[in-house]
C-alpha positions as CSV (number, residue, x, y, z in Angstrom):
1,M,105.3,47.5,158.4
2,E,102.1,48.2,156.3
3,R,103.2,47.6,152.7
4,K,101.7,49.8,150.0
5,T,101.0,48.8,146.4
6,L,103.1,50.5,143.8
7,E,100.1,52.6,142.8
8,E,99.5,53.7,146.4
9,A,103.2,54.6,146.7
10,V,102.9,56.8,143.6
11,R,99.7,58.4,144.9
12,L,101.5,59.3,148.2
13,I,104.4,60.7,146.3
14,R,102.1,62.9,144.3
15,E,100.2,64.1,147.3
16,N,103.3,64.9,149.4
17,V,106.1,66.1,147.1
18,Q,106.3,69.8,146.5
19,A,107.9,71.7,143.7
20,V,111.4,73.1,144.0
21,G,112.1,76.8,143.3
22,T,112.6,78.4,140.0
23,E,115.2,80.5,138.1
24,S,115.4,82.4,134.9
25,L,118.1,81.3,132.4
26,P,119.1,81.9,128.8
27,A,117.9,79.2,126.4
28,S,121.4,77.8,126.1
29,L,121.3,76.6,129.8
30,C,117.7,75.3,129.8
31,L,118.0,72.0,127.9
32,G,116.2,69.3,129.8
33,R,114.8,71.7,132.4
34,T,111.0,72.0,133.0
35,L,109.2,75.2,132.2
36,A,107.9,76.9,135.3
37,E,105.3,79.0,133.5
38,D,103.3,79.3,130.2
39,V,105.4,81.1,127.6
40,Y,103.8,83.6,125.1
41,A,105.3,85.0,122.0
42,D,106.6,88.6,122.1
43,I,106.5,88.9,118.3
44,D,105.0,87.4,115.2
45,Y,107.0,84.7,113.5
46,P,108.2,85.1,110.9
47,P,108.2,88.8,111.8
48,F,107.9,89.8,108.1
49,P,107.0,88.1,104.8
50,R,110.1,86.4,103.4
51,S,111.2,84.2,100.6
52,A,111.2,80.5,101.0
53,M,113.9,80.0,98.3
54,D,116.3,81.6,96.0
55,G,114.6,83.2,93.0
56,Y,112.8,86.4,91.8
57,A,110.1,88.3,93.7
58,V,107.4,89.3,91.2
59,K,103.8,90.3,90.7
60,S,102.1,86.9,90.0
61,R,99.8,88.5,87.3
62,D,102.9,89.4,85.3
63,T,103.7,85.6,84.9
64,K,100.3,84.1,84.5
65,E,100.9,83.3,80.7
66,A,104.5,82.3,81.1
67,S,105.7,79.1,79.5
68,Q,108.9,77.5,78.1
69,Q,108.0,78.6,74.6
70,N,106.6,82.0,75.7
71,P,108.5,83.2,78.8
72,A,107.5,86.4,80.7
73,V,110.3,88.9,80.4
74,L,110.7,91.2,83.5
75,G,113.2,93.9,84.3
76,V,115.3,93.2,87.4
77,I,115.4,96.3,89.5
78,D,117.2,95.1,92.6
79,R,118.9,92.3,94.4
80,V,118.2,91.4,98.1
81,C,119.7,88.8,100.4
82,A,118.7,87.5,103.8
83,G,119.0,90.3,106.4
84,E,118.6,93.0,103.7
85,V,115.5,95.0,102.8
86,S,114.9,96.3,99.3
87,G,114.1,100.0,99.2
88,K,112.2,99.6,95.9
89,T,108.6,98.9,95.2
90,L,107.8,96.7,92.2
91,S,105.8,98.1,89.4
92,D,104.2,96.0,86.6
93,G,106.7,94.1,84.6
94,Q,109.4,94.2,87.2
95,A,111.2,91.7,89.4
96,V,113.7,91.7,92.3
97,R,116.4,89.0,92.6
98,I,115.9,87.5,96.0
99,M,117.6,84.9,98.2
100,T,116.1,82.5,100.8
101,G,115.1,84.3,104.0
102,A,115.1,87.8,102.5
103,A,112.1,90.1,103.0
104,I,109.6,90.2,100.2
105,P,109.8,93.6,98.5
106,K,106.8,95.9,98.4
107,G,104.6,95.2,95.4
108,A,105.6,91.6,95.0
109,D,103.2,88.8,95.9
110,C,105.1,85.6,95.0
111,V,108.6,84.3,94.3
112,I,109.6,82.4,91.2
113,R,112.3,79.8,92.0
114,Q,115.5,80.5,90.1
115,E,115.3,77.1,88.4
116,D,112.2,78.3,86.5
117,T,114.1,81.3,85.0
118,D,117.2,82.0,82.9
119,Y,118.9,83.5,85.9
120,G,118.9,86.9,84.2
121,K,120.6,89.9,85.9
122,E,119.2,92.9,84.1
123,Q,116.2,91.1,82.6
124,V,114.9,87.7,83.6
125,Q,112.9,85.2,81.6
126,V,110.3,83.3,83.6
127,F,109.2,80.0,82.2
128,H,106.5,79.0,84.6
129,P,103.6,81.0,86.0
130,G,103.5,82.1,89.6
131,T,100.5,82.3,91.9
132,E,99.9,84.7,94.8
133,G,101.8,83.6,97.9
134,K,103.8,81.0,96.1
135,N,107.2,80.3,97.7
136,C,106.6,83.0,100.3
137,C,106.5,82.6,104.1
138,Q,103.9,85.0,105.4
139,A,104.4,87.1,108.5
140,G,103.0,85.3,111.5
141,E,102.3,82.0,109.7
142,D,104.0,80.0,112.4
143,F,102.7,81.9,115.4
144,Q,101.6,85.5,116.2
145,K,102.4,87.8,119.1
146,G,100.5,86.7,122.2
147,D,100.2,83.1,121.1
148,R,101.1,80.5,123.8
149,I,104.3,78.7,122.5
150,A,105.0,76.3,125.4
151,E,103.2,75.3,128.6
152,R,104.2,75.1,132.2
153,G,105.4,71.6,133.1
154,Q,106.7,71.0,129.6
155,E,110.3,69.8,129.1
156,A,112.6,72.2,127.4
157,D,114.0,70.1,124.5
158,A,115.8,71.5,121.5
159,S,112.6,72.3,119.5
160,V,111.0,74.1,122.5
161,L,114.1,76.2,123.0
162,A,114.3,77.1,119.3
163,A,110.7,78.2,119.3
164,L,111.1,80.3,122.4
165,T,114.2,81.9,120.9
166,V,112.5,83.0,117.7
167,A,109.6,84.2,119.8
168,G,111.9,86.7,121.4
169,K,112.6,85.2,124.8
170,D,116.0,86.1,126.2
171,L,115.4,84.5,129.6
172,I,113.2,81.4,130.3
173,K,111.7,80.6,133.7
174,V,112.4,77.0,134.7
175,Y,112.4,74.9,137.8
176,R,115.9,74.8,139.2
177,R,118.0,71.7,139.0
178,I,117.1,69.2,141.7
179,R,119.9,68.8,144.3
180,T,120.5,65.3,145.4
181,A,122.7,63.2,147.6
182,V,123.5,59.5,147.6
183,I,124.3,57.6,150.9
184,T,125.1,53.9,150.9
185,T,125.2,51.9,154.1
186,G,126.8,48.6,154.9
187,D,130.1,47.5,156.6
188,E,130.6,45.1,153.8
189,L,131.2,47.9,151.2
190,C,134.6,48.9,149.9
191,T,135.7,51.4,147.3
192,P,137.7,50.2,144.2
193,G,141.3,50.6,144.9
194,E,141.0,49.4,148.5
195,E,142.0,45.9,149.4
196,L,138.9,43.7,149.1
197,G,138.9,41.5,152.2
198,Y,137.0,38.2,152.4
199,G,133.3,38.9,152.9
200,K,133.6,42.4,151.4
201,I,132.2,43.7,148.1
202,Y,132.7,46.9,146.1
203,D,130.1,49.6,146.4
204,S,128.3,49.6,143.1
205,N,125.1,51.3,144.4
206,R,126.9,54.6,145.0
207,V,128.2,54.7,141.4
208,Y,124.9,53.5,139.9
209,F,122.6,56.0,141.7
210,T,125.0,58.9,141.3
211,A,125.2,58.2,137.5
212,R,121.4,57.7,137.1
213,L,120.6,60.9,139.0
214,Q,122.9,62.8,136.8
215,Q,121.4,61.1,133.7
216,V,118.0,62.4,134.6
217,G,119.1,66.0,135.1
218,C,119.9,66.2,138.8
219,S,123.0,67.5,140.5
220,V,124.7,65.3,143.0
221,G,126.4,67.2,145.7
222,Q,127.3,64.3,148.0
223,A,127.9,60.6,147.4
224,E,129.2,58.8,150.5
225,C,129.4,55.3,152.0
226,V,128.9,55.3,155.7
227,G,129.1,51.7,156.9
228,D,126.6,50.5,159.5
229,D,127.3,52.9,162.4
230,P,124.0,54.6,163.4
231,E,125.6,57.8,164.6
232,T,127.6,58.2,161.4
233,I,124.5,57.6,159.4
234,R,122.6,60.2,161.4
235,S,125.4,62.8,161.0
236,V,125.7,62.2,157.2
237,L,121.9,62.4,156.8
238,Q,121.7,65.6,158.7
239,K,124.5,67.1,156.6
240,A,123.0,66.0,153.3
241,A,119.5,67.4,154.3
242,E,121.0,70.9,154.8
243,S,121.3,71.3,151.0
244,A,119.7,68.4,149.1
245,D,116.1,68.3,147.9
246,L,116.3,64.5,147.6
247,I,118.5,61.9,149.3
248,I,118.8,58.4,148.0
249,T,120.0,55.8,150.6
250,T,120.7,52.1,150.1
251,G,120.7,49.4,152.8
252,G,119.7,49.4,156.4
253,V,116.0,49.9,155.7
254,S,114.4,46.5,156.5
255,V,113.9,44.8,159.9
256,G,117.4,43.2,160.5
257,E,119.7,43.9,163.4
258,K,121.6,46.6,161.6
259,D,118.7,48.1,159.7
260,Y,118.9,51.5,161.5
261,L,117.2,53.8,159.0
262,P,113.6,53.4,160.1
263,G,114.4,54.1,163.7
264,L,116.8,57.0,162.8
265,A,114.1,58.6,160.6
266,K,111.7,58.8,163.5
267,E,114.4,59.9,166.0
268,M,115.5,62.7,163.7
269,G,111.9,64.0,163.4
270,G,111.3,62.6,160.0
271,R,107.8,62.0,158.7
272,I,107.4,58.6,157.1
273,I,105.2,58.7,154.1
274,F,105.4,55.0,153.4
275,H,107.6,52.1,154.5
276,G,107.2,48.9,152.5
277,I,105.9,48.2,149.0
278,H,104.1,45.0,148.1
279,V,106.4,44.1,145.2
280,K,109.6,42.1,144.6
281,P,112.3,43.1,144.5
282,G,112.4,46.1,146.9
283,M,109.8,45.3,149.5
284,P,111.4,47.3,152.4
285,T,111.5,50.6,150.4
286,M,110.9,53.7,152.6
287,F,110.0,57.3,151.7
288,F,110.2,60.0,154.3
289,T,111.0,63.6,154.9
290,L,113.7,65.4,157.0
291,G,112.5,68.9,157.2
292,K,112.0,70.0,153.5
293,T,114.2,67.2,152.2
294,F,112.8,63.9,150.8
295,V,114.6,60.7,151.4
296,L,114.0,57.5,149.3
297,S,115.6,54.6,151.2
298,L,116.1,51.5,149.1
299,S,117.3,48.0,149.7
300,G,121.0,47.3,149.6
301,N,120.7,44.6,147.0
302,P,121.6,46.3,143.7
303,C,118.8,44.8,141.6
304,S,116.2,45.5,144.3
305,A,117.3,49.1,144.7
306,A,117.5,49.8,141.0
307,A,114.1,48.3,140.1
308,V,112.2,50.4,142.6
309,F,114.3,53.5,141.9
310,E,113.6,53.3,138.2
311,F,109.8,52.9,138.8
312,L,109.4,55.6,141.5
313,I,112.0,58.3,140.5
314,P,110.1,59.7,137.5
315,Y,107.1,60.4,139.8
316,I,109.3,62.0,142.5
317,L,111.3,64.2,140.1
318,G,108.2,65.0,138.1
319,S,106.4,66.2,141.2
320,M,109.3,68.3,142.2
321,Q,109.2,70.1,138.9
322,K,105.4,69.9,138.2
323,R,106.0,68.1,134.9
324,K,103.0,67.5,132.7
325,T,104.0,63.9,132.0
326,A,105.4,62.7,135.4
327,G,105.8,58.9,135.5
328,L,105.9,55.8,133.4
329,L,103.5,54.9,130.7
330,P,102.5,51.2,130.6
331,E,102.8,49.4,127.3
332,E,102.1,45.8,126.2
333,G,104.6,43.5,124.6
334,R,105.5,39.8,124.2
335,L,108.3,37.9,125.8
336,A,111.1,36.8,123.5
337,N,112.1,34.0,126.0
338,H,110.5,32.3,128.9
339,F,110.5,33.3,132.6
340,S,110.9,30.3,134.7
341,K,109.9,31.6,138.2
342,K,106.5,31.7,139.7
343,T,105.3,35.0,141.0
344,P,103.5,34.8,144.4
345,V,104.1,38.5,144.8
346,R,104.1,41.1,142.1
347,R,107.5,41.4,140.4
348,L,109.4,44.2,138.6
349,I,111.9,42.5,136.3
350,R,114.5,44.3,134.2
351,G,114.4,43.6,130.5
352,I,115.5,44.7,127.0
353,V,112.7,45.8,124.7
354,S,113.0,46.1,120.9
355,G,109.8,47.0,119.1
356,N,107.2,45.1,121.3
357,E,109.4,42.1,122.0
358,I,111.1,41.8,125.4
359,Y,114.1,39.7,126.3
360,L,114.6,38.9,129.9
361,P,118.1,38.2,131.1
362,D,118.7,34.5,131.8
363,K,119.7,35.2,135.4
364,Q,117.5,37.2,137.7
365,S,118.7,37.7,141.3
366,N,118.5,40.6,143.7
367,G,122.3,40.9,143.9
368,M,123.2,40.7,140.2
369,I,124.8,43.6,138.5
370,R,125.8,42.5,135.0
371,N,122.3,41.5,133.9
372,G,121.3,45.2,134.0
373,I,123.6,46.1,131.1
374,G,121.5,47.1,128.1
375,C,118.2,46.9,130.0
376,N,115.8,49.6,129.0
377,C,112.5,48.5,130.5
378,L,110.8,47.1,133.6
379,V,108.4,44.1,133.1
380,D,105.5,44.2,135.5
381,I,104.5,40.6,136.3
382,P,101.2,40.4,138.3
383,E,100.9,38.6,141.6
384,G,99.9,34.9,141.2
385,S,101.5,34.5,137.8
386,G,103.0,31.1,136.9
387,I,105.9,30.4,134.6
388,L,105.7,32.6,131.6
389,Q,106.4,31.1,128.2
390,E,107.9,32.7,125.2
391,G,105.3,34.8,123.4
392,S,103.4,35.6,126.6
393,K,101.8,39.0,126.8
394,V,103.2,41.3,129.5
395,R,103.0,44.8,130.6
396,F,106.2,46.8,130.6
397,Y,107.5,50.3,131.2
398,R,110.4,51.9,129.3
399,I,113.1,53.4,131.4
């Protein structure tokens, strides 16, 4: 098995993974999706000049001498609220009572906030001068018709969706949700509720990866434990590949007597993109295709499987949706406690980052589950590192 570096594995993912299809959906269904095209405004926004606050629309020149002692006195000729349009045009010495969001009447060039007046109904006293454009939102000041509002590959968060809505978009073209399946292997695995015989353990990997895939926006159509029977594994893989874009498997991927997946991948006509990564934990990781479906096969050890999954999955999903920012960004921090193991091979260690301080759980072992609770980063410890003391600088990735 020719092991790749993490960087080589990422490069091979980017070179081989293709985008899934697209669909057009209303904004209410697009949260977290990735835009499949650049989006341009259909209208100016705001589409008309409007008041930024409650007050009086006036001609600014009528108030240039206004003061507390010598207020400008204007005749109020109309009242307009948001959604309404005044049918009147201001002449000199006139004002229109206006509410936030209402269209600025013709002839007015500023809005005097109501706190700077006596709140008059037929006549209003203005105690502070206005200037042209004051307290007005001009038409198109946010964006204009034809402006690009969002780019292909950008995640549709709440702010993006709000902007596209006011730009007049009823349907938004996005990459469809990635369809996934989770298959765990191992005769030692049981489901909670079953009797736990001696030598057996409950299957946490199926729960973890199903939950994580849903957390990152995928749909999980199948989640199944198949033991160590090669024909059962083959059958379940074939079934999952009929509908899934991505299959996550755990166990059976190394070189042991019951590690059937590498051989099955070849027998089933799969194309192995890489098998083996030069990192601990997770060395036997394999990535291959079955037809148009990609399969990420991970170690059966929960910590090993989770560490490599968390590092690689942003690149896999990002490539499937052509995201602008696909992958993890390295940051530098300092250890809040020491790490007592030497590192002959590059390590990915789960940790908890707060600010730029990183706490490493006291116990670090491939099979441990509880030490992952609260972890929000991977610490990347270079090959050849010795024991790391408290305060040591380290590179980490937020997950």
